[in-house]
Each structure stands twice: as structure tokens, then as C-alpha cells.
N, C-alpha and C positions, 0 to 999 in steps of 0.2 A: 504494500500500500504506500500512500504518500509519506509516512514517517521514514520508511526505509529508503525510498527514492530521493527525498529531499536531503537526507544525511549521507547519501552515497557520494564519496569524493569524485567518482567518475563524472558526476554532473557539474563539476566546477566550471564556472563561466558559461553555463548553459541555461537558457530560459526553458523551463519545463512546461509542456502543454499536455494537459490531461483531458482525454476525450469523454470520460464518464460524466454524465450530466450534472450530478450533484457531488461536490467534494467537501470534506470537512465534517461529515456526520459522526465520526468517532473522535474528533478533536485531536489534541496532542497529548501523548503520554508523559508520565513523570520521568525524572532523571535517575530513577532507581537503578542501583548497580548490583551485579551478581557477586558471587564469592571471589571472583578474580578481579574485582574492581572495574568491570566492563559494563557500560550502560546497557541495561537489559533490552530496551525497546528500540535502539537506534543502531545505525551502521557506522557512525563516527561521532565525534564530540560536538558537532555543530551542523547547521544547514550549509550545504555547499552550492546548491543550485543558485543561479544568479537572480532568478525570478520565477514566478508561477502564474500560469494562465489557466483559468477555469471558466466553465460555462456558468455555474451557479455555486456560490459558497454557502455552506450550511453554517449559520451562526448560533444554532441551538444543538450542539453535539450531545450525544448520549452514549457513553461506553464506560465500562467498569474501570478501565485504565486511564480515562481522560482526566487531566488536571487543568487544561486550558483549551481554548478554541484554537483552531488552525491559524486564524488571523492574528490572535494574540501572540502565539508562538513565533510566527514570522516577524511580527512587530518587535518582539524582544530581541530577535537576532538581526534586525535591520534589513530584512529581505523584502523587496516589493512584490506585490501580487496584483492581479487584475481579474475582475469577474465580468459577467454579462457579455462574454465574447463567444461567438459561434465557433467553438473549438473544432467541430467536425468540418466546417467550411475551411478553417485555418489548416487543418490536417490535409485537406485536399490540395491546398496551395503548396504545402511542404512536399506532398507526394509528387506533385507535378514539377516543382522547381528544384527538388532536392533539399538538402540541409541549407537553411538560409540564415543570414545575420539579421538581428532585430534588436529593438530596445523597447522598454516600457516607459512611456512619458505621462506625466500628470495631465498636461493639456498640450494640444498640438500648437506649436508656434506658428505665427503668421507666415514665416518663411522657413520651410522645412530644411532647405539647404544651409540655413544658418547653424544647424546642429552639427557638432563635431562628427567626423566620420567614425563608423563603428569599426573597431579593431578586431580582426579575426583572432579569436583566442588560440587557434592552433598554431599561430606564429610565436606563441610564448611557451616556455617550459612550465606547463601546468603541474607536472609531477613535483617539481621543486616547491611549488606553492602549497600542495596538499600533504606532502610527506612530513613525518615527524623529524625532529632535529637531533634526537638522542636515542640511544638504545634503551629498550624496555623489555623486561623478562616477565612472562606469564607462566604460572604453574612450574616454579623453579625446580621442584623435586620430580617432575615428570620425565618420561623417557619414551622414545628417543628424543634427541635434541634437534629441533628444527629452527633454522635461521630463515626468517621471513623478511624479504626486502619490501619495505613499505613505499609503494608507488602511488598510493591512494587507497590503502587497505580498508576493506570492509570488516567490521567486527565479527561478522558471521564466519569469516574464514578462520579467524583466531579460535572462535568457539568450536568449529569443526575439528581443529587440530587438538585443542585442549580436551574436548570430550572423549577423544580417543587415547588420552593418556600422555600426550607429548608435552615436552617442555618447549616453549616458544620464545625465541629471542627475536624481537622485532627491531630492525635497523633502518636508518634513513636510506633514501633512494640511491645516494651516491657513496654509501659506506663501502670501504674496501673489504668486500665479503671474502676475497681470497685470503685475507689475514684472520678471518673469523673461524672459531672452532664450532663445528656442527656435524650432524649425521646426515641431514638432508636439507636441501635448499628449496624454499618456496618463493615464487615471484608473484606478487599480488596484482590486482586490477589497478586501474588508474585512468586519469583523463588525458585526452589529447593525442598528439602525434608521437608514436614511439621513437622516431628518429631524433626527437629533441632530447632524449635521455642519453646523451653521449657517454657520460661517466659510467652509468649503469651498464651500457653496452660494452664499454672497454673492460669493466670488471668481469662481466660474464664471459667475454672472449678469452680472458686470461684463465678463467676456471675451466672452460671447455677444452682449452689446449694443454691443461696441466695433466700430470700422470694420475692424479687422484680422480676417480670417477664416481663421485657420490651422487645419489639420486636427486633429480631436479623436477619440480612440478610447477607449471605456470598457469595462471588464469587470466583471461581477457588481455589487458595490456601486458601482463606477465608472459602470456603466450606469444605476443608480438615481439617482445624483447628477446625471448629465447630464440625465436625464429630468425630475427635479424642477426643475433650473435652467431647463429649457426651458418649464416650466409644467404638467407632468403631476402626477398624484396617485399616492401609493403606499399600499399596505395590507399588513397582516400576514396571512400565509397560515396556514391551520389546521395544516398539517403541514410546509410547506416542501418544496422539491425537493432531494433529495440523492442522491449515487451516480453511477455511471458510465453508466447506460443511459437517459438522459432524451431522448426524441425531440423534436427541434426542427425545425419545418417552415419552410423559407425561402419567403417570400411570392412573390418574383419567379419562381423556377424550379419551385416546388412540390416541391422535393426535401427529403427528410427525413433529418436527420443525427442520429446518436447522440452525445450530449454528456455531459460531466461537470459536475455542479452541486452547490452547497451554499449555499442561501439560504432565509431564512424570511420575507423581505419581497418584494413584487413591485410592478410598475408597472401601473396601471389604463390599459389601451390605449384605453379610450373617452374618456380625458381628454387625449389627444394634441392639442396645439395645431396651428394652421394650418401647413402646409409640413412637418410631421413625419409619418412613417409607421411602422407596425409593420414590422419587418424579419424577425423570426422569431416563431413561436408554438409553445408546447408542445402536442404532439399528444395528450398524456394529459389535461391539465386546462384547456387553452385559455388558460393564463396567458401573459403577454407575455414574449418571450425576446430582444427587441432592438428598437432604433429606428434610423431613418436620416432625415436631412434630405433633402428632395427636390432641393435645389439646392446647399446648402452642404456642405463636407467634414466633416460630423459624423456619427458612428455609434457604436453601443454594443451589447453583447450581454450577456445575463444569465448565460450558461453560461461555462465555462472552456475556451477553445480551446487553451490552453497546457498543460493538465493531462496529466501522465503518471504512472503508467501509466493509460491511458485512450484514448479515440478521438482521433486526431490529424488527422482529416479537415479540421478548420477552422483549423488553424495558419496556413493561407493568408490568414487575416484580417490577420495581421501584415504580410504582403506587400502586401496591398491598402492598408493604412494607410501603410506606408513609401513605396510608389510614389506615392501621393497627396501625401505630404509633399514628395518630390523634385520632383514637377511644380509644386507650390506655390512651392518655393524658386527654381526656374529660370524661373517665370512661364509655363511651357509650358501652353497650353490643352489640357487632357486631358478625359477622361470625368468626369462627376459621380461622386461616391463610390457613389451608388446604382447607376449603370450599370456601374461597375467591379466592384462586388460581383456584379451579375447576370452579367457576362461571366466572372468567375472561377468562380462556382458552377454555371454551366450545364453540362450533360453532353451531349456530342455523341458518340454511339457510333461506333466505327470502321466498323461495318457497320450500316446503317439497320435499326431494329427494326420488323418488320412484325407488328402484333398481330392475329392471327387467333384468334377465340374458338373453342376446341374445343367440340364437342357431347358427346363421350364420351371419358372419360379412364381409362386402365388404371393401376392402382396395384399395384406389387410390394410385398407386405406384409411384416410383421415376422417371420413364421415362428416357429420354435422360440425361446423366450426363453433366451438364453445370453449369455456374456460377448461383448461386441462388438455385440450387437443385442438389448439387454435391453428392459425396459418402456418406455423413453423413445421407441423407434421405434413401438411400439404406440400410445403417447399421441400422438406427432406425426402419425402416419398417420391416426389417427381424427379429429384436428383438420383435416387436409387434406381428408378426406372430407366433413366438416361444411361447410368453406369452399366446396368445389365444389358441394355441394348448395344452399347459399345463392345461388350464382350460376346455379342451374338447369342445371348440367352433370352429365350422367349418369356414374356411377362404376362401374367394374368392378374388383373386388379379387381378387388371387390370394394366398392365404395358407393354408398347410397346417395352421395351428394353430387349433383350434376354441376354445381357451381364451384369446381375446384380445378387447379392446374393439372392435377393427377389424371382427371377424367377427360382432359382435352384430347381432341382428335390428333392422332399421330404420336401419342405418348405410349401407353401400354398396348401390347398386341391385341389383348382382349379385355373388355371391361364389363363387369357384372354390376348393375345398379341394384344391389340387394343390401338389406340390413346386415350389419356385422354381428351375426348371432350364430352359435354353434351349428344349428340345423342347416341354415343356408350355406355356411362355409363347407360343411360336409358334402352337401349336394354338388357344389362346384368342384371340390376335390375328386368326387366320384366321377364327374363328367370329364374334367381336364387332366387328371392324373399328373400333377406337378411333382418334380423331384424334391423341391425345397419350398420353404415358406419363410417370409419375413414378417415378424410380429411387431417390430419396433417403429413402424412408420405410420401408425394410426392412432396414436394417443392412448388414453386409458381404455377405451372401448376395445381396441384391437388386442391390447395386453390381456385384459380380462377374458376375452373370447379365446385367445391362445391358451391361457392357463386351463380353462374349462375343457378345451379340446384335448389337451395333454392328459388331464385327469380321466377323461372318457376313453382314452386310448385311440382316438381318431387318427392322429398322425401316424402312430405305430401300425395301425390296421392297414393304411394305404401306402406305407413306406415313404412318408414325407419327412424329410430332414429339416429341423429348425436351424436356419442360417443366422449368422450374426450372434447377438447376445444369447447365451445359453438360457434355457427355460428356468434352470435352478436360480440363476442370478435375478431373473425377473420376479420369481416367487419370493426370493429372499429380500428384495428391495420393496416389494409391494406389501408383503405381510409385515406389519409394523413390529410384531413381537420378534420374528426371525431377524429382522433388520437390526433391532436394538441388540440382539444377542451377537450378531456378526460384528457390529461396531465395537462391542465390549471385548470381543476376542482379540482384536488388534490393539487393545490398550487405550482406545479413545473413550473419553468420559461421556456417559449418557445419563440423562435425568432418571431418577427412580420411576418405574412405570409398571403398569399391569395391563395385560391384554384381557378384554372382556367381551362377552357375547350377548349380554342382555342389559336392560336398564338397571335392574337390581344389582347386578355384578358391578356396573359402573359406579353406582352410589356407594357400594361397599368398598370398592378400590379407592375412591376419593376420601372416604373416612380414614382409611388406613394411611394414605399418602399425606393427607392434609391439604386443605384449600389454600390458595387457588390452584386449580389444575388446568391442564390443556387436554382436550379430547381430540384425537385424530382418527379418522376413519380409514381403514385399509381398502385397497382396490377401488378407490372412489374417484370420480371425475372432478378434478379441481378441488379436491379436499372437501366435498360436500358434507356438511354436518360437522366439520371440524371447527374448533374455536376454544375460547377461554371461558372458564366457569369459576365464579367466586363463591357461589352458594349451591346448595342442594337443588333448588328449583331451576337455576340456570343450567346445571348439568343435566337434569332430567329432560329439559326441553332440547338440549343439544343432542343427547344420546338417542332420544326418540327420532329426531331427524336423521342422525347418522346411520342408525341401524335399519332405517328404511331403505338406505342405499347400499349398505355394506354389512357383511356378516360379522365383521370384527371391528372393535373400537379399542384404541389404546389410550389409557389415561396416564398422563405424565405429571409429575410434581412440578 
């Protein structure tokens, strides 16, 4: 969220534009510190962004961690912000023009040309501006000993190393790391053009050419610095890659990971020297997302595996790095870092996946557009039909709503304008004999119908395979009791609750849990009958409504 982004040193000298319509609804957190004296809720000790542009600012925040409003927090730190801006229109301009220079002004002067020229921040050494000036040690009794070069370090990178037991010595960007004692070297993220960090690059080149081959791991700017020191070339991107959902393809396993990113420069993978290989590639624009040495323990990634909130799938890269460091310390002959990454990232399914291409697929469509199955299902279902058609797979659609994109002429090969009910669906299956069925493109009605057909044994009877999301996952997410149990199994906190099947059971559960309670209906369209109850009478009315639509109701404290 914005507390992490604003305090990320990589945003130094950048005006941040957020496209979400309402910003500031959870305010600003406190400066509370953890046991290692690291601020718990931030990525550094201050706001680094030069300014903030939002569509609408929320000035009545509500959150258990909030101690001030976003506006007050920015005012304290002397950072300007502006609201009532059409941020999506601004994003379109940035998308068309590429990364652009700009400024926030209080009022427009009569003569705009009288304003001083905007200096491109990439012409400055921004790393020198954000890096610390002296050495700091965290978890001094930890092991192994990791030297972290602070080029604009995010606290979560320190947290990831400390939480795995390491001692962390953080040094300034231009520190003579070749004279430092360490077991492994970590190169942090940071702002700006990597070629501006001449002293860091010189120090890294000295290390790479020395006889000591201790493990090295770099992230973001750290990746670019390791790449340049190894002999690669960098270039400025037109737009940069930013945000939570950047797809990075791992070369060894061909698995695609969703990653968090924020960078305007990239490494030219065609300039990789001998014995270095591309580790990840961006699936959107083919830009380089990581490199690895084929024999020595060096690797780096362009994305942020430590970033939260965001995908955490690649936090395991810290484990790979520290395992390699430990093997290096003990002199144990282990896997090369390239092979260790391959082993860590490969996926072996519990049950072998047999890929049989279906010839004909049945799609349970979006039906009536209502809360819980609105236009997004019509959109996603029509995209599914297009994708199947591209693969030369015949499509059969059941959708009672003639006013949808799905049912347009030229979309599905055959359309049945029938209610999405088990009896009608079975008749179509009997007539069409599809190989597979997709249940997740028709909202709640299609999911419920699919679950009923599984329980009746209809799909098994006609040999129809459920494609996409497994039916077990659908049942476990729709059945509120099972869902709470599954969430509990992975150690996530859930409110105390009871699954009930009658009004009397609901009232008894509420007495046991204590009011106020929340009632949630399972398998229901748009949560019909769900809501809050402060008294017995309120719950009775809610339960009566909910149990008219659903067989199960969950009562949460």
C-alpha cells in the first residue's frame, strides 16, 4: 500500500501517481519499532517520494494501526500532494508519452515559461542521497554473516535476512566491501541510473575478479549493479515496470511468477558475458528480470521478492541465497546456485497431471446480470470462448440471457438459451457429449449448479472432465465452514465462528459467541441474507432471509 511505496527509497525524486480512486482510508501508521529497532510498518525512516497525486483523498481514515491521516503524515514530512486529479487520464498520458518530468504547483503562473526548468533526477547520483553514511549491524549474534550494500535499502529485505537467522551488516553504497568480513554479499534496491554508482561498480568488479568466490545476491538496482560489474549493458526503459502484477518467466522451469516491481532502467540480456545466463524474463515486454552465473554462486533479480503486500511466491530466493552461503562457509560441496534455484522453483504435482486436449467444451454462462454474477462473468466467459476457439476447441454455451456478449453471434459454436439448472444442463450434456466443462464463468448460479451436478454424479456418468478450478476448491471456498477450516490450517487468523443450518442453531451460536455477530450465507448470490446483527431479533430476521437462499449460514464473532 501507500505507506510502503511512499517510504521506499526507490521512489526518491519521483512524483507518485496512484490510480485507485480513493487513497488514505487507512491513514498513516505509528513509528512503532520491532525487537531489532526497525520501524514495523515502513520500508525506511522517512517518505522518499517527491510528491503524491491522487484522485480523491480520504480525510476520515479508519484502521487499527492508524495514528494520523495520510495528509497529516505528508505535512509532517514536508511532502506535497494533490487531489481531484483524473489519475487514470494522467496514466494514459504517461502510457503514451513514457516516463515524463513534472512538478506540482500551488497555482499556475501567468507565464509558465517563467518557471525554472525541471531537472531530470536520473542525471544525479540518487543512491548517494538515499544511502546511509555509516555501518549498522542487525541481529549481531546471528549466522551466517551477510554484508548488505545499502543503495536505497528497503527494511523488508533486512527483515527477510534476519528472520532466517542471519547477522546483517548494512554498509553505505560506496563502502569498500572488498575490505569487509562477510559470508555472503547482498546488493539492495535503489533509485535511478545504475551507471551513476561508479564507486559501487568499481568495488564489485574488484570482488568479482578476486580469488574469493563468496555468494552474491542482488535485487532491483542491486541486480543492475551486479550485471554491469559482470560486463553487461543497461538502458533506460520508455515506461519502466511498476506495480504488483508483473509476470516473470523462470528460464529453467518455464514457470511464470507474478512479481512486484519498480524500475525505469533494465539490463540488455544480449550483452551477457560468457558463463552468465538470463534467469528470469518479463512475459509482457521480454525485458530481463534476472541473471545467474552458470558455475559460481552469483545471482540477481530485477523484481522485489520481499515486497508486501504483494506476491510472496519468490521469498524463497532468500532461502536459496542463505543455504548457498552456509554451504560456502562449511566448505560443503553442494549444488550450483543455478541448480539450487531450479530445484527450489520446480513444481512436482502430488498427482501427475495428464493433459488430454478436449475436443468440445461446455461453458455454464453468466445468466441474468445481478449482484454476484455481474458483467465481469460475461466478459471473462466471452474471453474463455475466444481462447478455446483459438485452440480449435468446439464450444457449447448454456446461458438464458440473450443480452450478453457471450451469446452474441459468432462467439460460441452452439448456444442453448436455457436456465442454468441441473436438469437442463444434463439434457445438453446428453445431447452434445462434451469432453470438458467450465464452471467458473457464470457467477454463483453456475458454481452452485456445478456442485449439484458433481454430487449427483452427472459429470462422472457422461465422462465430462471439470476444467480449470478443481471442484474441491470451489466447494471449499463456497462452504463457509470448510473455508474457515482451510484458512486456519495455513496459520491465518479467522474470527471464532459456527456453521448453522436453522434459525434456532443461529441464535444458539450467537449466544455462545456473543453479540455483535456477522451472519454469512454459503453458496449464495451476492451474499444474500448476509449482514451484521447486534440483537437476537436482528439475527432472527437475517437468518430467516439467508436460509431461504442457502442451506448453510455461518455466524462469526
